[in-house]
Backbone as JSON Lines, residues from 0, in Angstrom:
{"i":0,"aa":"S","n":[11.81,89.16,-27.97],"ca":[10.86,90.24,-27.77],"c":[10.82,90.63,-26.29]}
{"i":1,"aa":"C","n":[10.36,91.83,-26.03],"ca":[10.27,92.34,-24.66],"c":[9.09,91.68,-23.95]}
{"i":2,"aa":"P","n":[9.23,91.42,-22.64],"ca":[8.1,90.87,-21.91],"c":[7.0,91.9,-21.77]}
{"i":3,"aa":"E","n":[5.77,91.42,-21.69],"ca":[4.63,92.32,-21.51],"c":[4.69,92.94,-20.12]}
{"i":4,"aa":"S","n":[4.33,94.22,-20.03],"ca":[4.34,94.91,-18.75],"c":[3.37,94.27,-17.79]}
{"i":5,"aa":"L","n":[3.75,94.24,-16.54],"ca":[2.88,93.69,-15.5],"c":[1.86,94.7,-15.01]}
{"i":6,"aa":"L","n":[2.01,95.97,-15.39],"ca":[1.11,97.0,-14.87],"c":[0.1,97.52,-15.88]}
{"i":7,"aa":"T","n":[0.3,97.3,-17.17],"ca":[-0.64,97.85,-18.13],"c":[-1.71,96.84,-18.47]}
{"i":8,"aa":"G","n":[-2.89,97.33,-18.74],"ca":[-3.99,96.47,-19.14],"c":[-3.86,96.07,-20.6]}
{"i":9,"aa":"S","n":[-4.86,95.41,-21.13],"ca":[-4.8,94.96,-22.51],"c":[-4.75,96.13,-23.48]}
{"i":10,"aa":"D","n":[-5.22,97.3,-23.06],"ca":[-5.18,98.48,-23.92],"c":[-3.89,99.28,-23.73]}
{"i":11,"aa":"G","n":[-2.99,98.81,-22.86],"ca":[-1.72,99.49,-22.64],"c":[-1.79,100.67,-21.68]}
{"i":12,"aa":"I","n":[-2.9,100.84,-21.01],"ca":[-3.09,101.98,-20.12],"c":[-3.23,101.49,-18.68]}
{"i":13,"aa":"V","n":[-2.56,102.18,-17.76],"ca":[-2.67,101.86,-16.34],"c":[-3.86,102.64,-15.77]}
{"i":14,"aa":"D","n":[-4.77,101.94,-15.15],"ca":[-5.88,102.61,-14.45],"c":[-5.42,102.82,-13.01]}
{"i":15,"aa":"W","n":[-5.08,104.06,-12.67],"ca":[-4.5,104.37,-11.36],"c":[-5.46,104.03,-10.22]}
{"i":16,"aa":"R","n":[-6.74,104.07,-10.48],"ca":[-7.7,103.7,-9.43],"c":[-7.54,102.23,-9.07]}
{"i":17,"aa":"D","n":[-7.47,101.38,-10.09],"ca":[-7.27,99.95,-9.82],"c":[-5.89,99.67,-9.25]}
{"i":18,"aa":"L","n":[-4.9,100.48,-9.64],"ca":[-3.53,100.25,-9.18],"c":[-3.36,100.61,-7.71]}
{"i":19,"aa":"L","n":[-3.94,101.73,-7.29],"ca":[-3.65,102.26,-5.95],"c":[-4.76,102.05,-4.91]}
{"i":20,"aa":"M","n":[-5.93,101.66,-5.35],"ca":[-7.05,101.5,-4.42],"c":[-7.41,100.04,-4.22]}
{"i":21,"aa":"S","n":[-8.12,99.78,-3.14],"ca":[-8.66,98.44,-2.94],"c":[-9.7,98.2,-4.03]}
{"i":22,"aa":"P","n":[-10.01,96.93,-4.33],"ca":[-10.99,96.67,-5.39],"c":[-12.33,97.36,-5.15]}
{"i":23,"aa":"S","n":[-12.81,97.37,-3.92],"ca":[-14.12,98.0,-3.66],"c":[-14.05,99.52,-3.83]}
{"i":24,"aa":"D","n":[-12.95,100.14,-3.39],"ca":[-12.81,101.59,-3.56],"c":[-12.63,101.95,-5.03]}
{"i":25,"aa":"A","n":[-11.86,101.13,-5.77],"ca":[-11.66,101.37,-7.2],"c":[-12.98,101.26,-7.95]}
{"i":26,"aa":"L","n":[-13.77,100.25,-7.61],"ca":[-15.08,100.07,-8.25],"c":[-15.97,101.27,-7.96]}
{"i":27,"aa":"A","n":[-15.98,101.73,-6.72],"ca":[-16.79,102.9,-6.34],"c":[-16.33,104.15,-7.07]}
{"i":28,"aa":"A","n":[-15.04,104.21,-7.43],"ca":[-14.49,105.37,-8.12],"c":[-14.65,105.28,-9.64]}
{"i":29,"aa":"G","n":[-15.24,104.18,-10.13],"ca":[-15.5,104.06,-11.56],"c":[-14.56,103.15,-12.32]}
{"i":30,"aa":"A","n":[-13.61,102.53,-11.65],"ca":[-12.71,101.58,-12.29],"c":[-13.35,100.2,-12.29]}
{"i":31,"aa":"P","n":[-12.79,99.25,-13.04],"ca":[-13.36,97.91,-13.04],"c":[-13.37,97.25,-11.65]}
{"i":32,"aa":"G","n":[-12.36,97.54,-10.81],"ca":[-12.32,96.96,-9.47],"c":[-12.0,95.48,-9.47]}
{"i":33,"aa":"T","n":[-11.29,95.01,-10.49],"ca":[-11.03,93.58,-10.64],"c":[-9.64,93.16,-10.19]}
{"i":34,"aa":"S","n":[-8.89,94.06,-9.57],"ca":[-7.51,93.79,-9.13],"c":[-6.61,93.27,-10.25]}
{"i":35,"aa":"P","n":[-6.59,93.96,-11.4],"ca":[-5.79,93.45,-12.52],"c":[-4.29,93.51,-12.28]}
{"i":36,"aa":"Y","n":[-3.86,94.23,-11.28],"ca":[-2.42,94.39,-11.04],"c":[-1.95,93.54,-9.87]}
{"i":37,"aa":"V","n":[-2.77,92.62,-9.41],"ca":[-2.43,91.65,-8.37],"c":[-1.75,92.32,-7.17]}
{"i":38,"aa":"N","n":[-2.38,93.36,-6.65],"ca":[-1.92,94.08,-5.44],"c":[-0.58,94.79,-5.59]}
{"i":39,"aa":"R","n":[-0.03,94.9,-6.78],"ca":[1.24,95.63,-6.95],"c":[1.08,97.1,-6.56]}
{"i":40,"aa":"G","n":[-0.04,97.69,-6.95],"ca":[-0.28,99.09,-6.63],"c":[-0.38,99.32,-5.14]}
{"i":41,"aa":"Q","n":[-1.1,98.44,-4.45],"ca":[-1.22,98.59,-3.0],"c":[0.13,98.37,-2.32]}
{"i":42,"aa":"M","n":[0.96,97.48,-2.87],"ca":[2.3,97.27,-2.33],"c":[3.15,98.54,-2.52]}
{"i":43,"aa":"I","n":[3.09,99.12,-3.73],"ca":[3.85,100.35,-4.02],"c":[3.35,101.48,-3.12]}
{"i":44,"aa":"K","n":[2.03,101.61,-3.01],"ca":[1.46,102.66,-2.15],"c":[1.89,102.46,-0.7]}
{"i":45,"aa":"G","n":[1.93,101.23,-0.23],"ca":[2.38,100.95,1.13],"c":[3.82,101.36,1.36]}
{"i":46,"aa":"I","n":[4.67,101.1,0.37],"ca":[6.08,101.49,0.47],"c":[6.2,103.01,0.5]}
{"i":47,"aa":"I","n":[5.45,103.68,-0.37],"ca":[5.47,105.16,-0.39],"c":[4.97,105.71,0.94]}
{"i":48,"aa":"D","n":[3.87,105.15,1.44],"ca":[3.33,105.61,2.71],"c":[4.32,105.4,3.85]}
{"i":49,"aa":"D","n":[4.92,104.21,3.91],"ca":[5.82,103.86,5.02],"c":[7.16,104.59,4.97]}
{"i":50,"aa":"Y","n":[7.72,104.75,3.77],"ca":[9.08,105.27,3.67],"c":[9.18,106.73,3.25]}
{"i":51,"aa":"L","n":[8.09,107.3,2.72],"ca":[8.15,108.7,2.29],"c":[7.13,109.6,2.98]}
{"i":52,"aa":"L","n":[5.93,109.12,3.19],"ca":[4.88,109.99,3.72],"c":[4.67,109.88,5.22]}
{"i":53,"aa":"A","n":[5.13,108.8,5.83],"ca":[4.97,108.64,7.27],"c":[5.79,109.7,8.0]}
{"i":54,"aa":"P","n":[5.31,110.15,9.16],"ca":[6.07,111.16,9.9],"c":[7.36,110.6,10.49]}
{"i":55,"aa":"D","n":[8.38,111.42,10.46],"ca":[9.65,111.07,11.08],"c":[9.44,110.97,12.6]}
{"i":56,"aa":"K","n":[10.0,109.97,13.23],"ca":[9.79,109.78,14.67],"c":[10.44,110.87,15.52]}
{"i":57,"aa":"V","n":[11.45,111.54,14.97],"ca":[12.15,112.57,15.73],"c":[11.47,113.92,15.62]}
{"i":58,"aa":"N","n":[11.22,114.38,14.38],"ca":[10.7,115.74,14.23],"c":[9.26,115.82,13.72]}
{"i":59,"aa":"G","n":[8.64,114.69,13.36],"ca":[7.25,114.68,12.95],"c":[6.97,115.09,11.53]}
{"i":60,"aa":"T","n":[8.0,115.52,10.79],"ca":[7.79,115.89,9.39],"c":[7.77,114.63,8.53]}
{"i":61,"aa":"P","n":[7.14,114.69,7.36],"ca":[7.14,113.5,6.49],"c":[8.57,113.09,6.15]}
{"i":62,"aa":"K","n":[8.81,111.78,6.09],"ca":[10.15,111.26,5.81],"c":[10.69,111.73,4.47]}
{"i":63,"aa":"I","n":[9.79,112.07,3.54],"ca":[10.23,112.54,2.23],"c":[11.1,113.78,2.35]}
{"i":64,"aa":"D","n":[10.9,114.57,3.4],"ca":[11.73,115.75,3.61],"c":[13.2,115.37,3.73]}
{"i":65,"aa":"D","n":[13.5,114.39,4.57],"ca":[14.89,113.98,4.78],"c":[15.45,113.18,3.62]}
{"i":66,"aa":"V","n":[14.59,112.41,2.94],"ca":[15.04,111.52,1.88],"c":[15.21,112.23,0.54]}
{"i":67,"aa":"I","n":[14.29,113.14,0.22],"ca":[14.31,113.77,-1.1],"c":[14.41,115.29,-1.05]}
{"i":68,"aa":"V","n":[13.52,115.94,-0.3],"ca":[13.42,117.4,-0.35],"c":[14.7,118.08,0.14]}
{"i":69,"aa":"C","n":[15.17,117.73,1.32],"ca":[16.37,118.39,1.87],"c":[17.61,118.18,1.0]}
{"i":70,"aa":"P","n":[17.93,116.95,0.59],"ca":[19.1,116.78,-0.26],"c":[18.97,117.48,-1.61]}
{"i":71,"aa":"L","n":[17.78,117.43,-2.22],"ca":[17.57,118.07,-3.51],"c":[17.74,119.58,-3.42]}
{"i":72,"aa":"T","n":[17.07,120.19,-2.44],"ca":[17.14,121.64,-2.32],"c":[18.53,122.1,-1.88]}
{"i":73,"aa":"K","n":[19.19,121.34,-1.01],"ca":[20.56,121.67,-0.58],"c":[21.51,121.64,-1.78]}
{"i":74,"aa":"A","n":[21.35,120.63,-2.64],"ca":[22.21,120.53,-3.82],"c":[21.95,121.67,-4.8]}
{"i":75,"aa":"Q","n":[20.7,122.12,-4.9],"ca":[20.37,123.16,-5.87],"c":[20.71,124.56,-5.38]}
{"i":76,"aa":"S","n":[20.42,124.86,-4.1],"ca":[20.58,126.23,-3.61],"c":[21.59,126.38,-2.49]}
{"i":77,"aa":"D","n":[22.11,125.26,-2.01],"ca":[23.03,125.22,-0.87],"c":[22.31,125.51,0.45]}
{"i":78,"aa":"V","n":[20.97,125.51,0.43],"ca":[20.18,125.71,1.64],"c":[19.06,124.67,1.63]}
{"i":79,"aa":"E","n":[18.98,123.86,2.69],"ca":[17.91,122.86,2.76],"c":[16.55,123.53,2.78]}
{"i":80,"aa":"G","n":[15.64,123.05,1.94],"ca":[14.28,123.56,1.9],"c":[14.09,124.79,1.03]}
{"i":81,"aa":"Q","n":[15.12,125.24,0.37],"ca":[15.0,126.45,-0.45],"c":[15.48,126.17,-1.86]}
{"i":82,"aa":"L","n":[14.67,126.57,-2.84],"ca":[15.07,126.52,-4.23],"c":[15.35,127.94,-4.69]}
{"i":83,"aa":"R","n":[16.4,128.11,-5.45],"ca":[16.78,129.44,-5.95],"c":[16.66,129.44,-7.46]}
{"i":84,"aa":"F","n":[15.99,130.46,-7.97],"ca":[15.83,130.62,-9.4],"c":[16.33,131.99,-9.8]}
{"i":85,"aa":"D","n":[17.21,132.04,-10.78],"ca":[17.66,133.32,-11.31],"c":[16.67,133.78,-12.36]}
{"i":86,"aa":"G","n":[16.28,135.01,-12.3],"ca":[15.31,135.53,-13.26],"c":[13.89,135.25,-12.82]}
{"i":87,"aa":"D","n":[12.96,135.46,-13.73],"ca":[11.54,135.28,-13.44],"c":[11.18,133.81,-13.38]}
{"i":88,"aa":"V","n":[10.42,133.43,-12.38],"ca":[9.87,132.08,-12.3],"c":[8.56,132.04,-13.08]}
{"i":89,"aa":"L","n":[7.8,133.11,-12.97],"ca":[6.55,133.23,-13.69],"c":[6.51,134.61,-14.31]}
{"i":90,"aa":"S","n":[6.25,134.68,-15.58],"ca":[6.15,135.96,-16.25],"c":[4.9,135.95,-17.13]}
{"i":91,"aa":"L","n":[4.06,136.94,-16.93],"ca":[2.81,137.04,-17.69],"c":[2.71,138.46,-18.2]}
{"i":92,"aa":"D","n":[2.48,138.57,-19.48],"ca":[2.31,139.89,-20.08],"c":[1.14,139.78,-21.06]}
{"i":93,"aa":"A","n":[0.02,140.35,-20.69],"ca":[-1.17,140.27,-21.52],"c":[-1.58,141.68,-21.94]}
{"i":94,"aa":"S","n":[-1.65,141.89,-23.22],"ca":[-2.1,143.17,-23.76],"c":[-3.47,142.98,-24.4]}
{"i":95,"aa":"N","n":[-4.12,144.08,-24.67],"ca":[-5.44,144.05,-25.3],"c":[-6.45,143.27,-24.46]}
{"i":96,"aa":"V","n":[-6.33,143.4,-23.14],"ca":[-7.29,142.78,-22.24],"c":[-8.37,143.81,-21.98]}
{"i":97,"aa":"D","n":[-9.6,143.44,-22.08],"ca":[-10.69,144.35,-21.79],"c":[-11.59,143.68,-20.76]}
{"i":98,"aa":"L","n":[-11.15,143.76,-19.52],"ca":[-11.88,143.13,-18.43],"c":[-12.09,144.16,-17.34]}
{"i":99,"aa":"A","n":[-13.3,144.63,-17.18],"ca":[-13.66,145.61,-16.16],"c":[-12.78,146.85,-16.23]}
{"i":100,"aa":"G","n":[-12.49,147.29,-17.44],"ca":[-11.71,148.5,-17.62],"c":[-10.2,148.29,-17.61]}
{"i":101,"aa":"V","n":[-9.74,147.09,-17.35],"ca":[-8.3,146.79,-17.38],"c":[-7.9,146.53,-18.81]}
{"i":102,"aa":"K","n":[-6.85,147.23,-19.26],"ca":[-6.42,147.11,-20.65],"c":[-5.19,146.22,-20.84]}
{"i":103,"aa":"S","n":[-4.35,146.09,-19.81],"ca":[-3.18,145.2,-19.91],"c":[-2.77,144.73,-18.53]}
{"i":104,"aa":"V","n":[-2.1,143.6,-18.49],"ca":[-1.64,143.0,-17.22],"c":[-0.21,142.55,-17.4]}
{"i":105,"aa":"T","n":[0.64,142.91,-16.45],"ca":[2.02,142.41,-16.42],"c":[2.29,141.88,-15.03]}
{"i":106,"aa":"M","n":[2.79,140.67,-14.96],"ca":[3.06,140.04,-13.66],"c":[4.42,139.36,-13.73]}
{"i":107,"aa":"R","n":[5.23,139.56,-12.68],"ca":[6.54,138.92,-12.61],"c":[6.75,138.38,-11.24]}
């Protein structure tokens, strides 16, 4: 049989407050605050903070830019920091709208 997950509670649900916050902050936010994940969440949050969200020492931007955003966008659009979409990204067409005299809305 598969081993039981180290992150889910007895009900199979991860309480993100208990996972990512200190016990006192989690309790204040409405979670049990009992540290059921044995500091795994704080360890994961520390890694994310240190390796992805901390500012780069050279240019001051979050490290996630160099690690994820720039390579991802360069691969998709051939330009770092830019995503290219062919066609509509958002399309809304609402008919039979009766709001302050407006009868239809089209947005692209």
